[in-house]
FIVO-321180 format. One line per 3 residues: number of its first residue (from 1); their letters; for each residue x, y, z of N, C-alpha, C, O. Coordinates in steps of 0.2 Angstrom, whole numbers, plus 5000, padded with zeros to 4 digits. Each point is the difference from the previous one (the first is absolute). Layout:
BEGIN
NUM) a) X,Y,Z,X,Y,Z,X,Y,Z,X,Y,Z; ...
% end
This chain:
BEGIN
1) apr) 5262,5279,5134,4998,5001,4993,4994,4999,5002,4997,4998,5005; 5000,5004,4986,4991,4998,5002,5000,4993,4999,5004,4996,4998; 4988,5004,5005,4998,4992,4998,5000,4997,4994,4997,4994,5000
4) dqp) 5005,5011,4994,5000,4998,4995,5007,4996,4999,5000,4994,4997; 5005,5011,5006,5006,4998,4998,5004,4994,5005,4999,5000,5005; 5006,4995,4993,5002,4997,5004,5006,5004,5004,5003,5006,4999
7) wcf) 4997,4989,5008,5004,5003,5007,5005,4997,4996,4999,4996,4996; 5009,5007,5006,5006,4997,4999,5003,4999,5007,4999,5005,5004; 5003,4989,4996,5003,4998,5007,5007,4999,4999,5002,4996,4995
10) wyg) 5004,5008,5010,5005,4996,4998,5004,5000,5007,5000,5005,5004; 5003,4989,4997,5003,4999,5006,5009,4999,4999,5003,4998,4996; 4998,5004,5007,5008,4999,5002,5003,5000,5004,5002,5005,5003
13) ghe) 4998,4988,5000,5002,4998,5005,5008,4998,4999,5003,4998,4995; 5002,5006,5014,5004,4998,5001,5005,4994,5002,5006,4999,5000; 4988,4997,5003,5004,4994,5001,5005,4998,4999,5005,4999,5004
16) phr) 4996,4998,4987,5003,4995,4998,5008,5005,5000,5004,4996,4998; 4998,5010,5003,5004,5004,5000,5006,4996,5006,4998,4994,5002; 5007,5006,4999,5006,4999,5004,5000,5004,5008,4999,5006,4999
19) sye) 5002,4993,5007,5004,4995,5002,4993,4995,5001,4994,5002,5000; 5009,4992,5000,4996,4994,5003,5003,4997,5004,5006,5001,5000; 4989,4993,5006,5004,4998,5004,5003,4993,4998,4997,4995,5000
22) ygs) 5009,5006,4999,5004,4992,4998,4995,4994,5002,4997,4999,5006; 5005,4997,4989,4995,4995,5003,4992,4998,5001,4998,4994,5001; 4997,5013,4998,4995,5001,5002,4995,4994,4996,4995,4997,5002
25) gva) 5007,5004,4990,5000,4995,4997,4998,4992,5002,4995,4998,4998; 5009,4999,5004,4999,4994,5004,4997,5002,5006,4994,4999,5001; 5009,5002,5004,5000,5002,5008,4991,5002,5000,4995,4996,5002
28) kgg) 5003,5009,4995,4993,5001,5000,4994,4999,4994,4994,5001,5001; 5010,4997,4993,4995,4998,4996,5001,4994,4998,4995,4999,4996; 5008,4996,5004,4998,4994,5004,5002,4996,4991,4996,4996,4997
31) krl) 5011,5008,5001,5002,5001,4991,5006,4994,5003,5001,4999,5006; 5002,4999,4989,5004,4995,4999,5006,5002,4995,4998,5003,4995; 5010,4997,5007,5004,5002,4995,4998,4998,4992,4999,5003,4995
34) sdi) 4998,4988,5007,4999,4998,4991,4995,5004,4997,5001,5001,4994; 4995,5001,5010,4993,5006,4996,5002,5001,4997,4997,4998,4995; 5011,5005,5002,5002,5004,4996,5002,4997,4995,5005,4997,5001
37) vrv) 4990,5001,4993,5002,4998,4994,5007,5001,4995,5003,4995,4998; 4997,5011,5002,5007,5002,4996,5004,5006,5003,4996,5005,5002; 5009,4996,4999,5004,5007,5002,5001,5003,4994,5002,4997,4995
40) pgc) 4998,5007,5005,5001,5004,4993,5008,5001,4998,5004,5003,5003; 4998,4994,4990,5006,4998,4999,5007,5007,5003,5006,4999,5000; 4991,5006,5000,5004,5007,5004,5002,4999,5007,5006,5001,5002
43) wpd) 4990,4996,4999,5003,4999,5009,5001,4992,5005,4996,4996,4999; 5009,5004,5005,5002,4994,5001,4994,4996,5003,4998,5002,5005; 5000,4991,4992,4995,4996,5003,5004,4997,5006,5003,4995,4999
46) nev) 4995,5009,5008,5001,4997,5007,4996,5003,5005,4996,5005,4999; 5005,4991,5006,4994,5001,5007,4999,5008,4999,4995,5003,5001; 5011,4999,4999,4999,5009,5002,4994,5004,4997,4995,5003,5002
49) vrn) 5007,4996,4989,4997,5001,4997,4991,4997,4998,4995,5004,4999; 5005,4991,5002,4994,4996,5002,4994,5002,5005,4994,4999,4999; 5011,5003,5008,4997,5002,5004,4997,5008,4998,4995,5001,5002
52) dll) 5009,5002,4995,4998,5009,4998,4994,4999,4995,4995,5003,5000; 5005,4993,4995,4995,4998,4996,4992,4998,5003,4994,5002,4998; 5007,4993,5009,4996,5000,5002,4997,5003,5004,4994,5000,5000
55) dys) 5010,5005,5005,4999,5005,5003,4994,5006,4994,4995,5001,5001; 5010,4999,4994,4995,5005,4996,4993,4999,4998,4995,5004,4999; 5004,4989,5001,4993,4998,4998,4996,5001,5006,4994,5002,5000
58) lev) 5008,4997,5006,4996,5001,5004,4997,5007,5002,4994,5002,5002; 5010,5001,4996,4998,5010,4999,4996,4999,4995,4995,5003,5001; 5005,4994,4993,4994,5001,4995,4996,4997,5001,4995,5000,4995
61) eyf) 5003,4995,5012,4994,4995,5000,4997,5005,5003,4995,5002,4998; 5009,5001,5008,4997,5008,5004,4997,5003,4996,4994,5000,5001; 5008,5003,4992,4999,5005,4997,4991,4996,4997,4994,5003,4999
64) drh) 5007,4989,5000,4993,4999,4997,4995,4999,5004,4995,5000,4997; 5007,5000,5009,4995,4998,5007,4994,5006,4999,4994,5000,5001; 5011,5006,4999,4998,5007,5000,4994,5001,4994,4994,5001,5000
67) lgr) 5010,4997,4995,4997,5004,4994,4993,4995,4999,4996,5001,4995; 5002,4993,5008,4995,4997,5000,4997,5001,5006,4994,5002,4999; 5008,4999,5006,4996,5006,5003,4996,5006,4998,4994,5001,5001
70) mle) 5010,5004,4995,4996,5007,4998,4997,4998,4992,4996,5004,4996; 5006,4988,5003,4992,4999,4994,4995,4997,5002,4995,4999,4997; 5006,4998,5010,4993,5000,5004,4996,5004,5004,4994,4999,5002
73) lle) 5009,5006,4999,4996,5007,5003,4998,5003,4992,4995,5003,5000; 5008,4997,4997,4997,5005,4993,4994,4995,4997,4996,5003,4997; 5004,4992,5003,4995,4993,4998,4994,5002,5007,4994,5001,4999
76) krg) 5009,4999,5006,4994,5003,5006,4997,5006,4999,4994,5000,5000; 5009,5005,4999,4998,5007,4997,4994,5000,4993,4996,5004,4999; 5005,4989,4997,4997,5003,4995,5004,5004,4994,4997,5003,4996
79) mld) 5010,4997,5004,5003,5005,4996,5004,4995,4998,5006,5003,5000; 4995,4991,4999,5005,4996,4996,5001,4999,4994,5004,4999,4996; 4988,4999,5002,4998,5001,4991,5004,5006,4997,5005,4999,4996
82) ntv) 4993,5007,5007,5001,5006,4996,5007,5002,5002,5002,5005,4997; 5002,4993,5006,5006,5000,5001,5006,4997,4996,5001,4994,4999; 5004,5012,4998,5006,4997,4998,5006,4998,5004,5004,5004,5002
85) vvv) 4996,4990,4999,5004,4997,5005,5009,5000,4997,5001,4996,4995; 5004,5007,5007,5007,5000,4996,5004,4998,5004,5002,5005,5004; 5000,4987,4996,5006,4998,5005,5008,4998,4995,5000,4996,4995
88) tsd) 5005,5008,5006,5006,4999,4998,5006,5003,5004,4998,5002,5005; 5008,4998,4995,5005,5001,5003,5004,5006,4999,5001,5001,4994; 5000,5003,5008,5005,5006,4999,5008,4997,4997,5001,5003,4995
91) ngm) 5003,4994,5006,5003,4996,4997,5002,4993,5002,4997,4997,5004; 5009,4999,4992,5002,4994,5001,5001,4999,5008,4999,5004,5004; 5002,4990,4998,4999,4997,5006,5008,5004,5002,5005,5001,4997
94) pfp) 4994,5002,5011,5007,5002,5004,5007,4994,4999,5003,4998,5005; 4998,5001,4991,5007,4995,4998,5003,5003,4995,4997,5004,4995; 5009,4994,5006,5007,5003,4996,4997,4997,4991,4997,4995,4998
97) hdk) 5006,5010,4999,4998,4996,4993,4991,5003,4997,4998,5003,4995; 4999,4996,5011,4993,5005,4998,4998,5004,5002,4996,5003,4996; 5004,5001,5010,4995,5005,5001,5006,5008,4998,5006,5001,5003
100) gqa) 4992,5003,4994,5004,5004,4997,5005,5001,4993,5005,5003,4999; 4993,4991,4997,5003,4998,4996,4997,5000,4995,4994,5000,5000; 5010,5000,4993,4997,4999,4994,4998,4993,4996,4998,4999,4995
103) ypd) 5006,4996,5011,4996,4994,4997,4992,4997,4999,4995,5002,5003; 5006,4994,4993,4990,4997,4999,4996,4999,5008,4995,5002,5002; 5010,4994,5003,4996,4999,5005,4998,5007,5006,4997,5000,5005
106) anh) 5007,5004,4992,4998,5007,5006,4996,5003,4995,4998,5005,5003; 5000,4995,4992,4995,5003,4995,4995,4997,4997,4995,5003,4997; 5005,4989,5004,4993,4997,4998,4998,4998,5006,5002,4994,5002
109) lpl) 4991,5011,5002,4998,4998,5007,4992,4999,4998,4998,5002,4995; 4998,4994,5010,4996,4998,5001,4994,5005,4997,5001,5006,5002; 4993,4993,4995,4995,5005,4998,4995,4996,5002,5001,4994,5001
112) avm) 4995,5008,5001,4993,4997,5002,4993,5005,5000,5000,5004,5005; 4996,4997,4990,4995,5003,5000,4993,4997,5000,4998,4995,4997; 4998,5009,5008,4993,4996,5001,4999,5004,5000,5003,5005,5002
115) wkq) 4988,4997,4993,4995,5004,4998,4993,4996,5000,4998,4999,4994; 4999,4999,5009,4995,4996,5000,4994,5001,4994,4997,4996,4997; 5003,5012,5003,4994,5003,4996,5003,5001,4992,4997,5001,4995
118) glr) 5009,4999,5008,5004,5002,4992,5004,4997,4997,5001,5002,4995; 5002,4991,5006,5005,4997,4997,4996,4995,4996,4995,4997,5003; 5006,5002,4990,4993,4997,4997,5001,4992,4999,4996,4997,4997
121) vps) 5012,5001,5006,4999,4993,5000,5006,5000,5006,5006,5002,4998; 4994,4997,5006,5004,5001,5007,5004,4994,5000,5000,4996,4994; 5003,5002,5010,5005,4994,5001,5004,5000,4994,5002,4994,4998
124) rvv) 5001,5010,5000,5004,4998,4993,5008,5002,5002,5001,5004,5004; 5003,4994,4993,5008,5000,5000,5001,5005,4994,5001,4998,4994; 5000,5007,5006,5003,5006,4995,5007,5000,5001,5004,4999,5004
127) ddf) 4997,5003,4987,5009,4999,5002,5002,5006,4996,5005,4999,4996; 4993,5006,5004,5002,5007,4997,5002,5005,5003,4997,5002,5005; 5009,5000,4994,5004,5004,5004,4995,5008,5002,4997,5003,4996
130) vsf) 5004,4997,5010,4996,5005,5004,5005,5003,5004,5004,4996,5002; 4996,5010,5000,5003,5004,5007,4997,5004,5004,4994,5001,4998; 5009,5001,5008,4995,5004,5003,5000,5006,4998,4996,5003,5003
133) vdf) 5007,5000,4992,4998,5004,4996,4992,5000,4996,4997,5005,4999; 5001,4990,5001,4992,4999,4997,4995,5000,5004,4994,5001,4998; 5008,4999,5009,4994,5002,5006,4996,5006,4998,4995,4999,4997
136) apt) 5008,5004,5005,4997,5009,4999,4995,5002,4994,4994,5003,5000; 5010,4995,4994,4994,4999,4995,4995,4996,5002,4995,5002,5003; 5006,4991,4996,4992,4996,5001,4998,5003,5006,4994,5000,5000
139) fie) 5008,5003,5006,4995,5002,5006,4997,5006,4998,4994,5002,5001; 5010,5002,4996,4995,5007,4996,4993,4999,4993,4995,5004,4999; 5008,4990,4999,4995,4997,4996,4994,4997,5001,4995,5001,4997
142) lag) 5007,4994,5010,4994,4998,5004,4996,5004,5004,4994,4998,5001; 5007,5009,5001,5000,5005,5003,4995,5001,4995,4994,5000,5003; 5006,5002,4990,4994,5001,4995,5003,5006,4998,4997,5005,4998
145) lrw) 5012,4996,5002,5002,5007,4999,5005,5000,4991,5000,4994,4996; 5003,5010,5002,5003,5000,4995,5007,5003,5004,5001,5006,5003; 5003,4990,4997,5008,5003,5000,4999,5010,5000,5002,5003,5005
148) dqt) 4995,5000,4990,5003,5006,4997,4995,5001,5006,5001,5006,5001; 4994,4993,5003,4996,5003,5005,5004,5000,5006,4998,5004,5005; 5006,4994,4994,5003,4999,5008,5004,5007,5003,5001,5001,5006
151) gma) 5003,5003,4989,5005,5005,5000,5005,4998,5002,5003,5004,5002; 4998,4990,4997,5007,4997,5003,5005,4999,4993,4997,4999,4994; 5011,5000,5006,5004,4999,4993,4996,4994,4996,4997,4996,5003
154) paa) 5005,5005,4992,4999,4992,4997,5002,4995,5003,5005,5000,5004; 4990,4995,4994,5002,4994,5005,5004,4996,4997,5000,4999,4993; 5004,4998,5011,5007,4996,4996,4998,4993,4998,5003,4996,4996
157) grs) 4992,5004,5007,4995,4990,4999,4995,4999,4996,4998,5005,4997; 5000,4989,5002,4994,5001,4997,4994,4995,5004,5002,4996,5004; 4992,5005,4996,4995,4999,5004,5002,4990,5000,5005,4997,4998
160) ltd) 4990,5001,5006,5002,4992,4999,4992,4998,4999,4998,4994,4999; 5000,5011,5000,4992,4997,4998,4999,4995,4994,4996,4996,5001; 5006,5005,4994,5001,4996,4995,5001,4992,5002,4996,4996,4997
163) lfl) 5009,5003,5008,5000,4993,5002,4994,4997,5005,4998,4994,5001; 5000,5012,5004,4994,4998,5001,4996,5000,4999,4996,4999,5004; 5001,5002,4990,4994,4999,4995,5002,4995,4995,4996,5000,4995
166) sdk) 5009,4996,5005,5001,4996,4995,4998,4991,5003,5000,4998,5005; 4998,4998,4990,4999,4993,5002,5006,4997,4999,5000,4995,5003; 5007,5007,4994,5004,4997,5001,5005,4998,5003,5001,5006,5003
169) agr) 5004,4989,5000,5005,5000,5004,5006,4998,4994,4999,4998,4994; 5005,5003,5011,5009,4999,4995,5000,5007,4999,4999,5005,5004; 5002,4996,4990,5003,5005,4997,4992,5005,4997,4996,4997,4997
172) vnp) 5004,5009,5006,4993,5004,4997,5002,5005,4995,4996,5001,4995; 5008,5001,5007,5002,5007,4996,5005,5000,4997,5005,5001,5004; 4997,4997,4990,5008,4999,4999,5002,5006,5001,5005,5000,5004
175) krd) 4994,5008,4996,5003,5006,5001,5003,5000,5006,5004,5004,5001; 4994,4990,5004,5004,5001,5007,5005,4996,5000,4999,4996,5005; 5007,5004,4993,5004,4995,4997,5007,5004,5004,5004,5000,4996
178) hvl) 4997,5002,5008,5005,5003,5004,4997,5004,5005,4994,5002,5000; 5011,4998,5004,5000,5006,5006,5008,5003,5001,5005,4998,4998; 4994,5008,5003,5009,5003,5003,4999,5000,5006,4995,5003,5003
181) vgk) 5009,4996,4999,5003,5001,5007,5006,5003,5002,5005,4999,4997; 4995,5006,5009,5005,5004,5000,5002,5004,5009,4995,5000,5003; 5010,5001,4999,4999,5004,5005,5007,5004,5000,5005,4999,4996
184) ert) 4994,5006,5008,5005,5006,5001,5005,4999,5005,5006,5002,5000; 4991,4993,5005,5005,4997,5006,4998,4993,5002,4996,4999,5004; 5008,4997,4993,4999,4992,5004,5001,5001,5007,5002,5005,5003
187) dig) 4995,4987,4999,5001,5000,5008,5006,5000,5001,5005,4999,4996; 4996,5001,5011,5006,5001,5003,5004,4993,4999,4998,4995,4998; 5009,5007,5004,5005,4994,5000,5006,5001,4998,5004,4996,5002
190) rph) 4998,5010,4993,5005,5001,4999,5005,5005,5007,4998,5002,5005; 5007,4998,4994,5003,5003,5006,4997,5006,5001,4997,5002,4995; 5003,5002,5010,4997,5006,5002,4993,4999,4997,4998,5006,4999
193) dwg) 4998,4990,5000,4995,4999,4999,4998,5005,4992,4995,5003,4998; 5010,4996,4999,4999,5005,4993,4996,4998,4996,5001,4994,5000; 4994,5007,4997,4996,4996,4995,5001,5002,4994,5005,5004,4999
196) ypi) 4993,4994,4996,5004,5000,4991,4991,5000,4997,4995,4998,5004; 5004,5004,4989,4995,5000,4998,5001,4993,4995,5006,4998,4998; 4987,5000,5002,5000,4996,4996,4993,5001,4995,4995,5003,5001
199) rg) 5007,4992,4992,4995,5000,4995,4999,4993,5001,5003,4996,5004; 4991,5001,4990,4996,4993,5000,4996,5000,4996,4997,4995,5000
% end
């Protein structure tokens, strides 16, 4: 990117995907089954599920440590202030009722954006509905381009710069009041691993 344009940094870690070493959260992470404050009501609250959740959390923490090291390296190289850092997840937890489904827990994902030079008010929590289709128009705009200059088909999403440049927390843009989700084939789980389309 030109010096006057922000860098975009995207890291898609693989660590939280299955398979986990059963019991690693307790054995290697020093966690306790009682650390799980609440087991979602769609799963049984038992030792197996609690261990599974702790094993998953250990993998997420591993990702977090690597992300911290990457941010330290960007700062050491003098690139952090002008880098847009986007951290999110590509799906819900790899658990029944979550990954590959239309339920809220499958699609209400973590999203954190850091841009020291560009975010007007950092450390805000924004409740607007956004989607992955909004990232491409955002990055194109941050690169100083208009979408029609890219030669690509019309954008399905809307740039998030209105949220970046706002002073407000909570609901910022009332027009961002919904997200549509869909898949042509859900994750495996039916006989013969046949999928089926979903919409939400």
